[in-house]
C-alpha positions, -999 to 999 in steps of 0.1 A, spaced: 570 -302 42 542 -322 59 541 -358 71 537 -373 37 568 -354 23 548 -346 -8 563 -321 -32 545 -287 -31 524 -280 -61 523 -246 -78 493 -236 -99 485 -205 -119 451 -189 -124 445 -163 -152 416 -140 -144 393 -131 -173 377 -97 -174 343 -110 -162 361 -129 -133 378 -97 -123 346 -78 -123 333 -101 -96 362 -92 -72 350 -69 -44 384 -51 -43 398 -20 -60 428 -36 -77 444 -6 -94 450 30 -83 446 55 -111 477 75 -101 499 44 -97 488 32 -132 495 66 -147 530 64 -132 537 30 -146 524 42 -180 547 72 -178 577 49 -172 566 27 -201 566 58 -223 601 67 -213 613 32 -221 596 34 -255 610 69 -262 646 56 -256 639 32 -285 664 5 -280 655 -32 -284 659 -37 -246 640 -5 -236 612 -14 -261 609 -48 -245 606 -32 -211 579 -8 -224 560 -37 -240 561 -57 -207 548 -27 -186 521 -20 -212 509 -56 -213 507 -58 -175 487 -26 -175 464 -38 -202 458 -71 -183 453 -54 -150 428 -30 -165 409 -55 -186 380 -55 -161 370 -21 -175 356 -37 -207 317 -38 -204 320 -28 -167 286 -21 -151 278 0 -120 264 -31 -103 295 -52 -107 313 -59 -73 345 -43 -84 327 -11 -94 310 -10 -60 344 -16 -44 359 15 -62 329 35 -52 336 27 -15 374 31 -18 375 63 -38 373 87 -8 405 70 5 424 72 -28 432 109 -22 423 118 -58 417 154 -68 380 160 -67 368 155 -103 347 179 -122 342 153 -149 304 156 -148 309 189 -167 324 168 -195 294 146 -198 306 117 -177 285 102 -149 312 75 -141 333 73 -110 363 96 -112 387 67 -105 371 45 -132 371 73 -157 408 79 -151 417 42 -154 399 42 -188 421 70 -199 452 50 -190 438 19 -207 430 38 -239 466 51 -241 480 17 -234 460 3 -264 474 31 -287 510 24 -276 507 -14 -281 493 -9 -316 523 13 -324 547 -13 -311 529 -40 -332 534 -19 -363 572 -14 -357 568 24 -352 588 47 -329 574 65 -299 560 93 -320 543 68 -343 565 71 -373 588 49 -395 625 57 -397 619 71 -432 591 95 -422 596 133 -426 573 162 -421 571 186 -450 564 220 -435 589 249 -438 619 260 -417 599 290 -405 571 268 -394 594 246 -372 612 277 -359 579 292 -347 564 259 -335 594 249 -313 596 285 -300 559 283 -289 563 248 -274 595 258 -256 578 289 -241 550 267 -229 574 242 -214 592 270 -196 559 280 -180 550 245 -169 585 239 -156 584 271 -136 550 263 -122 561 228 -112 593 240 -95 575 268 -77 548 243 -65 576 220 -52 595 248 -35 564 265 -20 563 238 7 532 245 28 525 280 15 490 274 3 485 307 -17 518 302 -36 509 266 -45 475 277 -57 491 303 -80 514 276 -94 484 254 -101 466 282 -119 497 287 -141 498 250 -150 461 252 -159 468 281 -183 495 261 -201 471 232 -203 447 253 -224 476 261 -249 484 224 -253 447 216 -260 446 242 -288 478 228 -304 466 193 -302 432 202 -318 450 218 -347 471 186 -352 438 166 -352 423 189 -378 454 185 -401 455 147 -397 419 145 -408 428 162 -441 458 138 -446 436 107 -439 411 117 -465 439 119 -491 452 85 -481 418 68 -485 417 78 -522 452 66 -528 446 32 -512 415 28 -533 435 33 -565 464 11 -553 439 -16 -544 424 -15 -579 459 -18 -594 469 -47 -571 438 -67 -581 444 -60 -618 481 -72 -615 469 -103 -596 443 -111 -623 470 -108 -650 494 -130 -629 467 -157 -623 460 -158 -660 496 -164 -667 498 -191 -640 468 -208 -655 483 -208 -690 517 -221 -678 506 -245 -651 526 -275 -663 558 -255 -668 555 -238 -634 552 -273 -617 586 -282 -631 603 -252 -614 626 -262 -586 614 -240 -558 627 -242 -522 607 -261 -496 582 -276 -521 560 -245 -516 533 -241 -543 537 -209 -564 500 -201 -560 504 -201 -522 532 -176 -524 510 -153 -546 481 -155 -522 504 -148 -492 519 -119 -510 487 -99 -508 491 -97 -470 528 -87 -468 542 -54 -456 576 -45 -444 585 -38 -408 595 -1 -407 621 -8 -380 636 -43 -383 646 -43 -347 609 -41 -337 602 -75 -353 613 -92 -321 595 -69 -298 560 -74 -312 533 -70 -285 500 -88 -288 486 -83 -323 462 -56 -311 435 -45 -336 407 -20 -336 382 -46 -326 358 -21 -312 359 11 -331 338 31 -307 357 20 -277 390 28 -294 377 64 -300 378 62 -338 341 61 -347 336 76 -381 324 112 -381 325 142 -404 356 155 -387 379 125 -388 372 107 -421 380 73 -406 372 43 -428 367 12 -406 372 -11 -435 408 1 -437 416 -6 -401 437 -37 -398 423 -68 -381 457 -79 -369 494 -74 -375 516 -105 -372 554 -108 -375 568 -135 -397 604 -148 -397 621 -178 -412 617 -179 -450 590 -189 -475 576 -218 -455 570 -197 -425 555 -170 -447 530 -194 -462 522 -209 -428 516 -175 -414 492 -166 -442 472 -198 -439 470 -195 -401 459 -159 -403 432 -168 -428 419 -195 -405 420 -173 -374 404 -143 -389 377 -161 -408 381 -135 -436 365 -145 -468 389 -124 -489 424 -120 -476 430 -94 -504 408 -70 -485 426 -39 -472 416 -45 -436 426 -82 -436 455 -94 -413 489 -82 -424 521 -102 -421 551 -81 -413 586 -92 -425 620 -77 -428 624 -63 -463 657 -81 -471 642 -115 -460 611 -111 -482 630 -98 -512 653 -128 -509 622 -151 -511 609 -132 -542 643 -134 -558 645 -172 -555 611 -176 -571 620 -152 -599 652 -170 -605 634 -203 -608 609 -188 -632 637 -173 -653 655 -207 -656 622 -222 -669 620 -194 -696 587 -181 -681 594 -144 -688 558 -134 -689 550 -151 -656 581 -135 -640 572 -100 -652 536 -104 -640 548 -118 -607 571 -88 -602 544 -63 -612 520 -79 -587 546 -79 -559 553 -42 -565 517 -32 -565 509 -53 -534 538 -39 -513 528 -3 -522 492 -9 -513 499 -26 -480 525 -1 -470 499 26 -476 475 7 -454 500 5 -426 507 42 -430 470 49 -428 466 29 -396 496 47 -381 479 80 -389 447 68 -373 467 58 -343 482 93 -341 447 108 -344 434 85 -316 465 94 -295 460 131 -299 423 129 -292 430 109 -260 455 135 -249 430 163 -255 404 145 -234 430 139 -206 440 176 -207 404 187 -207 398 166 -176 429 179 -159 419 215 -167 383 208 -154 397 191 -123 418 223 -117 388 246 -121 383 275 -97 353 258 -82 372 226 -74 404 243 -62 384 266 -38 375 235 -17 407 215 -22 439 215 -3 468 222 -28 490 200 -6 469 170 -15 492 143 -30 468 140 -60 474 177 -68 512 171 -69 508 140 -91 485 160 -115 510 189 -117 538 164 -125 517 148 -152 508 182 -168 545 191 -167 553 158 -184 527 164 -211 543 197 -221 577 180 -222 564 153 -246 549 180 -268 582 199 -270 601 167 -276 578 159 -305 583 193 -319 621 189 -318 618 155 -333 598 168 -362 624 196 -367 652 171 -368 633 149 -393 625 180 -415 662 190 -414 672 155 -426 648 158 -456 664 192 -465 701 184 -460 701 146 -465 724 145 -434 725 114 -413 703 118 -382 721 127 -351 708 121 -316 687 149 -301 706 143 -269 728 114 -255 708 82 -248 718 83 -211 701 117 -208 670 105 -227 665 78 -200 663 105 -173 636 129 -184 642 150 -153 676 160 -168 658 175 -199 651 209 -185 642 240 -205 679 251 -207 690 218 -222 661 216 -247 666 253 -256 702 244 -266 689 214 -286 665 237 -305 693 262 -312 716 235 -325 689 221 -348 681 256 -363 718 264 -367 723 230 -384 697 240 -410 716 273 -418 749 255 -418 737 228 -442 732 255 -468 768 267 -464 784 232 -461 775 223 -497 800 249 -509 780 255 -540 745 266 -552 723 241 -569 720 242 -607 687 247 -625 671 225 -651 640 233 -672 614 212 -690 631 178 -689 607 151 -702 602 117 -687 581 95 -710 558 67 -699 568 33 -710 547 15 -735 534 -9 -707 525 21 -685 506 38 -713 488 6 -722 478 0 -686 465 36 -683 444 33 -715 427 3 -700 415 22 -670 378 32 -672 382 61 -648 414 73 -665 435 70 -633 468 52 -631 500 51 -609 534 56 -625 566 47 -608 597 68 -617 629 50 -608 659 70 -594 691 78 -612 726 70 -598 760 81 -607 764 51 -630 730 55 -648 735 61 -685 719 91 -701 703 68 -727 684 50 -699 670 80 -680 663 116 -690 673 128 -655 707 110 -655 738 128 -643 719 148 -616 718 143 -578 696 156 -550 669 166 -575 642 189 -562 612 201 -582 597 235 -588 572 225 -614 556 192 -626 535 191 -658 521 163 -679 511 160 -715 494 134 -736 499 130 -774 468 117 -793 443 125 -766 408 133 -779 386 160 -762 357 183 -771 373 212 -751 403 233 -761 421 225 -728 430 194 -708 430 195 -670 450 168 -651 455 160 -614 490 148 -605 497 134 -570 531 124 -556 521 96 -532 546 104 -505 573 77 -506 602 89 -526 640 84 -531 665 111 -533 701 102 -543 727 126 -529 760 138 -546 778 109 -529 756 84 -548 738 74 -516 701 66 -517 678 82 -492 643 70 -488 616 93 -473 579 91 -465 558 122 -462 522 133 -468 510 133 -504 516 163 -527 487 170 -550 486 196 -578 466 203 -610 478 212 -644 461 225 -675 473 228 -710 461 237 -746 451 205 -763 459 218 -798 493 233 -792 504 211 -763 514 242 -744 507 258 -711 475 279 -708 490 314 -708 463 331 -687 457 302 -663 469 296 -628 468 258 -630 504 257 -641 519 227 -621 539 251 -600 551 234 -568 574 260 -553 546 285 -548 533 262 -520 565 265 -500 581 293 -480 617 280 -484 637 250 -497 628 228 -467 599 212 -483 608 207 -520 601 171 -532 618 151 -559 606 131 -590 616 96 -580 583 83 -565 550 69 -574 528 94 -592 490 91 -596 477 105 -628 440 114 -633 420 130 -661 386 136 -645 358 135 -672 339 160 -651 364 187 -660 372 172 -694 339 166 -713 343 141 -742 379 132 -732 393 99 -746 428 85 -741 423 52 -761 442 66 -791 470 82 -771 504 75 -787 527 89 -760 526 107 -726 552 124 -706 560 143 -674 578 176 -678 600 185 -648 617 217 -639 637 223 -607 673 222 -593 700 196 -588 736 190 -579 761 171 -600 776 138 -587 
């Protein structure tokens, strides 16, 4: 304790990246970091509040440990230290120069780990699951597609599993181990092909999403202008409203433009660090012809808010100060994430106060603006999630290409297959094929839910999912068989075939039609509310029907003027829809947009007999897996390029015409 009996002092020092770059020591081994990352992924995959917290902690530690990589130069002391230490790290000799990299193998591999850490932390910030989706997300491909996909992924996993087991059991038999390594390399090529196809399809979806966000942004700004006009006219009356906490109504309106709902409420308490795409190039998302990435739609920051209206407004004001953003209405501005019930409670209190003050026009304008804002911001979150998936897949492709290159014949010819680095690489490639198969099974499970409206069941018990070594090909093969059998059983379990309905009209409201007629580009978004068991027939033309699925969607406009005999429209279901089952239970789904064109005779208001632009949805699907419903947001567009001289200013009515199938309640 010392002669003076002084109390020992403890001090902490946080190293900044530039300070770490001056350390002449190799402070992180690539293989060890990869193992920590793998454990974090397992924790995240399990997807409980506790496991997600563990994943977050591991990822933040990795991010901090590897922060020295940012702007690292070959002359920095830590880089020199890695250069000297690399021969003692027992890494597999890298053939990365063939991939265009002149960087140290150890540093290049650490960058790969750091890039994946960034992707996973952004996912956690957005409240998404391990595969980067919300609980409502469903894929929309066919049963046959998932049957073939999971068969291919399972076959590849069986190959990697066999190669890994043969490598482990070969002991010191060098030739046998080399054959196992070659097998693993072959499966690596298959994974690269599959991932590149996913990247291609994501690029198409992102391009669709950009157009939707643009239209939703226009609608949001229009509803805000109408609301602000009503606020200005009714200033004095609004001031008399008794609203909780003394919060100004205008502050709530401004904060509303930044609100989105947390997809998974449990993730609100597990938020990581508010990561953003601060450096697009470093994040691997530079805009190019293949990706269609729009940097202006990438979020600056995502921040969780809890605690009512006062905290909401405080969060908005703080975000505005921190970001320095001139216009917080911009799509890429900071988004505040709240639980849906909490936010709707705030909105309800304000609406109630406005109703008591007889401010019906303000109340209606407020509700319209809230609805438009939430839809736009949720689309922006979805867009960022899709970008994150794209980045994730591209990073995996790079990693697999590096692994394949490192296992090239030239490298292996001079490498001892008993090297620890080879064993670690084999294990990592085996894990990659496992993640790919798990994602395929996950997608099959989600697609089954969209078809059958059944409550999701676990792919396997939670205790098993925490021990990935227990997930062998036999177990996962049984999981696949169970899922495919569940699809077939779901058809039989209904005990009845769906009934057909033909040409049921759903008319636009007077307000919807008026808003559409104001649009210069003749685009608008129409929300069709769902029907329930108690919905009266007089209130909704689709009343009395459950689990409605569409075969055709058509649209007609009475009073439209055009110089051509036909009218061509584009109809897009924006991807978030509600399907009510025969038990009167509401099911919400999110999927990619569904776009189709329709053409009709302007004079007779009838389908063009000889045309193929008939609004037929079912011809796009191989089976009932992918049929969508009507209860969603629909974007309508009459493009003047295909409709010369068109004018909707004198339109007197407009309606959807739906045909499809349903069950009774």
